[in-house]
C-alpha positions as CSV (number, residue, x, y, z in Angstrom):
1,M,-5.9,-10.5,-9.5
2,T,-5.3,-14.1,-9.6
3,D,-3.1,-15.9,-6.8
4,T,-0.3,-15.9,-9.1
5,A,0.1,-12.3,-9.9
6,P,3.0,-9.8,-8.3
7,R,1.8,-8.1,-5.1
8,L,3.7,-4.9,-5.0
9,F,3.5,-2.1,-3.0
10,I,4.5,1.5,-4.3
11,S,6.2,4.0,-2.0
12,Y,7.2,7.6,-2.7
13,S,6.9,10.9,-1.3
14,W,3.8,13.4,-2.2
15,S,6.3,15.6,-3.9
16,S,3.5,17.9,-5.9
17,P,0.2,17.0,-7.3
18,A,2.3,16.2,-10.8
19,H,4.3,13.6,-9.3
20,Q,1.3,12.1,-7.2
21,E,-0.8,11.8,-10.7
22,W,2.6,10.2,-12.1
23,V,2.2,7.6,-9.7
24,I,-1.2,6.8,-9.7
25,E,-0.9,6.8,-13.8
26,L,2.1,3.8,-13.3
27,A,0.3,2.2,-10.7
28,T,-2.6,1.8,-12.9
29,R,-0.4,0.5,-16.4
30,L,1.0,-2.2,-13.5
31,V,-2.7,-3.0,-12.7
32,N,-3.6,-3.2,-16.2
33,N,-0.7,-5.8,-16.9
34,G,-1.6,-7.7,-14.2
35,V,0.1,-6.9,-11.3
36,D,-1.8,-6.1,-8.1
37,V,-0.6,-3.1,-6.8
38,I,-0.5,-1.3,-3.7
39,L,-0.8,2.3,-3.2
40,D,-1.7,4.1,-0.2
41,R,-3.9,6.5,-2.2
42,W,-6.1,3.8,-3.2
43,E,-5.8,1.6,0.2
44,L,-5.3,3.9,3.2
45,R,-8.8,5.8,4.3
46,E,-9.3,8.4,6.8
47,G,-8.9,7.6,9.7
48,H,-6.7,5.0,9.5
49,D,-3.1,4.3,10.8
50,S,-0.6,5.4,8.5
51,I,2.0,3.7,10.5
52,H,0.6,0.1,10.3
53,F,-0.1,0.6,6.7
54,M,3.4,1.0,6.3
55,E,4.6,-1.7,8.7
56,K,2.0,-4.0,7.1
57,M,3.5,-3.3,3.3
58,V,7.3,-4.6,4.4
59,T,6.1,-7.4,6.8
60,D,3.0,-8.7,5.1
61,P,4.7,-12.2,2.7
62,S,1.9,-11.4,0.4
63,V,3.7,-8.7,-0.6
64,T,6.0,-9.8,-2.9
65,H,7.8,-6.8,-4.2
66,V,8.4,-3.0,-2.7
67,V,9.3,0.0,-5.3
68,M,10.8,3.0,-4.0
69,I,10.2,5.8,-6.3
70,S,13.3,8.5,-5.2
71,D,12.9,12.1,-6.5
72,E,14.4,14.9,-4.4
73,S,11.7,15.1,-2.1
74,Y,11.8,11.3,-1.2
75,A,15.5,11.5,-0.7
76,K,15.5,14.5,1.7
77,K,12.6,12.9,3.6
78,A,14.4,9.4,3.8
79,D,18.1,11.2,4.8
80,D,15.7,12.9,7.7
81,R,13.4,10.5,8.7
82,S,10.7,12.8,8.1
83,G,6.9,12.0,7.0
84,G,5.4,9.0,5.6
85,V,9.0,8.6,3.7
86,G,11.0,8.6,6.5
87,T,9.0,6.2,8.7
88,E,8.9,4.3,5.7
89,T,12.4,4.2,5.6
90,T,13.0,3.4,9.1
91,I,10.8,-0.1,8.5
92,I,12.2,-0.6,5.2
93,S,15.8,-0.4,6.5
94,K,15.3,-2.3,9.8
95,N,13.6,-5.2,8.0
96,V,16.5,-5.4,5.2
97,Y,19.2,-5.6,7.4
98,E,17.6,-8.1,9.8
99,A,16.4,-10.3,6.7
100,Q,18.3,-13.5,6.0
101,G,16.3,-13.5,2.5
102,Q,15.7,-10.4,0.4
103,E,13.3,-11.4,-1.9
104,K,11.6,-7.9,-1.9
């Protein structure tokens, strides 16, 4: 990717294999169109700290955009603060409410 390419983190729920595949296809299309996409399935390796990964996606200034793909499962996990979505929701909510500028 070039230095001017938008850097995008995709937040989504692992609702079903079909949904996961849809997200991967979307991410692949975005990459093919010049977007630097960060997707857990591509970046997060077994044994890595998933909480640290999610915090970095929200706080890293090189990540210029965050897309949340919300389906029923995502919404429930976000509301219940459960699973990875719940963790991301907690991190993102705190960042949004505390940030002066809300470019992401």
